[in-house]
C-alpha distance (Angstrom), angle and dihedral (degrees) to the residues before:
residue distance angle dihedral
X1 . . .
X2 3.81 . .
X3 3.79 121.4 .
X4 3.81 91.0 -102.9
X5 3.79 91.6 58.1
X6 3.82 90.7 44.5
X7 3.80 87.7 54.1
X8 3.81 92.5 50.4
X9 3.81 93.4 46.7
X10 3.79 95.2 45.7
X11 3.80 99.7 35.6
X12 3.82 89.9 -129.1
X13 3.83 115.8 128.6
X14 3.80 116.9 -115.4
X15 3.85 94.3 -116.8
X16 3.82 89.1 53.5
X17 3.79 91.6 50.2
X18 3.80 90.0 51.8
X19 3.80 89.8 48.6
X20 3.82 91.0 52.4
X21 3.80 89.6 50.9
X22 3.82 91.3 50.7
X23 3.82 90.5 48.8
X24 3.83 90.2 48.8
X25 3.80 92.2 -120.0
X26 3.80 89.1 118.6
X27 3.82 124.4 37.3
X28 3.79 115.0 -116.6
X29 3.78 117.7 -103.3
X30 3.79 122.8 -107.9
X31 3.79 108.5 -87.4
X32 3.79 113.8 -122.5
X33 3.81 93.9 170.8
X34 3.81 135.6 -3.4
X35 3.83 90.5 -84.1
X36 3.82 103.1 26.6
X37 3.77 133.3 71.9
X38 3.79 135.1 179.2
X39 3.80 123.2 -133.0
X40 3.78 128.8 -163.1
X41 3.82 142.2 -161.5
X42 3.82 90.8 -77.1
X43 3.80 90.2 61.9
X44 3.79 91.3 50.1
X45 3.82 90.5 49.0
X46 3.81 91.2 49.1
X47 3.80 91.6 50.7
X48 3.79 90.0 51.6
X49 3.80 89.8 51.7
X50 3.81 92.3 49.2
X51 3.80 90.2 51.4
X52 3.81 91.4 50.3
X53 3.79 92.2 49.1
X54 3.82 91.6 46.5
X55 3.81 103.8 37.2
X56 3.81 102.9 28.7
X57 3.78 102.0 26.3
X58 3.80 95.9 37.4
X59 3.81 91.8 -138.8
X60 3.78 120.8 162.1
X61 3.80 118.3 -116.9
X62 3.80 88.8 -108.5
X63 3.82 91.1 54.1
X64 3.81 90.4 46.1
X65 3.78 89.1 54.1
X66 3.82 90.6 53.5
X67 3.80 92.4 48.4
X68 3.80 92.9 48.4
X69 3.79 91.4 46.9
X70 3.79 89.9 54.5
X71 3.80 91.7 45.5
X72 3.82 91.5 51.5
X73 3.81 93.9 49.6
X74 3.84 109.0 89.7
X75 3.81 89.0 -164.9
X76 3.81 91.4 63.7
X77 3.82 112.6 94.2
X78 3.79 112.9 -119.8
X79 3.82 91.5 -120.0
X80 3.82 89.6 57.8
X81 3.80 91.1 50.4
X82 3.79 90.7 50.9
X83 3.80 91.0 47.1
X84 3.81 91.5 51.6
X85 3.80 90.1 51.7
X86 3.81 94.1 47.7
X87 3.80 93.7 46.5
X88 3.80 89.9 51.2
X89 3.81 91.5 63.6
X90 3.83 107.8 98.3
X91 3.83 113.5 -107.2
X92 3.78 118.7 -103.9
X93 3.77 91.9 -115.6
X94 3.76 141.7 -47.9
X95 3.77 128.0 -127.6
X96 3.76 124.9 -126.1
X97 3.78 115.5 -91.6
X98 3.78 115.0 -98.7
X99 3.80 143.1 98.5
X100 3.82 91.9 -65.7
X101 3.79 91.4 58.0
X102 3.80 92.3 45.0
X103 3.81 89.6 51.9
X104 3.80 89.7 49.6
X105 3.81 91.0 50.5
X106 3.79 89.2 53.9
X107 3.81 89.2 51.2
X108 3.80 90.5 52.0
X109 3.81 91.7 49.1
X110 3.80 89.6 50.4
X111 3.82 90.7 48.9
X112 3.81 90.9 53.2
X113 3.81 91.4 48.7
X114 3.80 93.1 45.9
X115 3.77 94.3 50.7
X116 3.80 95.3 37.9
X117 3.79 92.1 -125.6
X118 3.80 112.3 170.8
X119 3.79 102.6 -138.4
X120 3.80 129.2 156.9
X121 3.78 113.8 -107.8
X122 3.78 110.2 -100.6
X123 3.82 95.2 21.2
X124 3.81 110.3 173.0
X125 3.81 91.7 -130.6
X126 3.82 90.1 57.2
X127 3.80 89.8 53.6
X128 3.81 90.2 47.7
X129 3.80 90.4 51.9
X130 3.80 91.3 49.6
X131 3.81 89.3 51.9
X132 3.80 91.2 51.3
X133 3.82 92.2 48.7
X134 3.80 91.8 49.4
X135 3.81 90.3 48.2
X136 3.82 92.4 50.3
X137 3.77 91.3 52.8
X138 3.78 91.0 44.4
X139 3.82 92.0 59.2
X140 3.79 93.8 44.5
X141 3.81 99.1 -101.4
X142 3.78 99.9 109.5
X143 3.80 88.2 132.1
X144 3.80 88.0 76.7
X145 3.79 88.0 63.7
X146 3.81 87.8 64.0
X147 3.82 86.7 68.4
X148 3.79 92.6 57.6
X149 3.80 94.3 111.9
X150 3.80 90.2 53.2
X151 3.80 88.4 54.5
X152 3.80 90.0 44.3
X153 3.83 91.3 54.1
X154 3.79 89.8 53.8
X155 3.81 91.1 44.7
X156 3.81 91.8 54.5
X157 3.80 90.8 52.9
X158 3.81 92.8 47.8
X159 3.82 91.9 44.7
X160 3.79 90.4 53.9
X161 3.80 90.6 51.8
X162 3.82 90.6 46.6
X163 3.80 92.4 53.0
X164 3.80 92.2 45.8
X165 3.79 87.7 56.5
X166 3.80 95.2 43.8
X167 3.80 94.1 47.6
X168 3.81 90.1 53.1
X169 3.81 86.5 70.6
X170 3.80 114.1 96.0
X171 3.80 108.7 -161.5
X172 3.81 118.8 65.0
X173 3.81 90.6 -125.6
X174 3.80 89.3 54.4
X175 3.80 88.9 51.1
X176 3.80 91.5 53.3
X177 3.80 92.2 45.0
X178 3.80 90.6 48.9
X179 3.79 95.0 52.2
X180 3.82 93.5 48.0
X181 3.80 94.2 46.7
X182 3.80 90.2 44.0
X183 3.79 92.3 50.1
X184 3.80 96.1 49.7
X185 3.80 105.9 28.5
X186 3.81 93.2 29.6
X187 3.81 89.2 60.7
X188 3.80 89.8 48.5
X189 3.81 90.5 50.7
X190 3.80 91.8 47.9
X191 3.80 90.6 49.0
X192 3.81 91.8 51.4
X193 3.80 91.5 48.5
X194 3.81 89.5 49.7
X195 3.81 91.0 54.0
X196 3.80 90.9 49.1
X197 3.79 90.3 49.8
X198 3.83 89.9 49.3
X199 3.79 90.1 55.7
X200 3.79 92.8 47.9
X201 3.82 94.0 47.3
X202 3.81 90.8 46.8
X203 3.79 91.8 53.2
X204 3.80 92.5 47.6
X205 3.79 94.1 47.8
X206 3.78 103.6 37.9
X207 3.78 114.7 15.9
X208 3.80 93.8 48.0
X209 3.82 88.2 50.7
X210 3.81 91.8 50.5
X211 3.81 90.9 49.4
X212 3.77 92.3 52.5
X213 3.77 93.2 -99.6
X214 3.79 125.8 138.4
X215 3.78 118.6 -62.0
X216 3.80 119.6 -116.1
X217 3.78 108.0 -78.1
X218 3.85 92.6 19.9
X219 3.75 101.6 94.4
X220 3.80 99.9 -59.3
X221 3.81 112.0 152.8
X222 3.76 110.3 -89.4
X223 3.81 93.5 10.1
């Protein structure tokens, strides 16, 4: 297909496609004349991956280049490619430096040791978690941190399901796309489900009690 058709099929403007080619994010098309080139399904698939990494994952162009380089290298183990993609996703937030954050980092390190989680030192998610813990304590809700192993149990279950889905992909580009989409949109889905569950549990525990229904733990549905 010509570059115009590739643009229509992918939804990426022609100037952007040319920019990606210049930046070596997208392989050049096969020249059919000095001013014409043909593009194939692999180019369309690569453009879709770049858009996912950029628009969904929020990766910088430099980070996208690193992810694509790893994905294109057959010598790179798949797990390393997936790790590069996951680490490229911007962290959820970082706390301000200070003793509270250092304490939170120690808590995170202890959590990883306690649960035997094999995580690279300096993982961005670990820093995000430390920031969240420090913030919780800063607003007087450090008690929620005591539930961290409950959250970790749920996270292990969800992570297993995520990886089952990702590993069902065949092509390396599909693997990378799956892990980025799963990281960003999967967290959004989990957050929405958590809010729905909050509403359900609140109704069961409090509204049924106010209406003269059974108390929590005394025969309420799902107790």
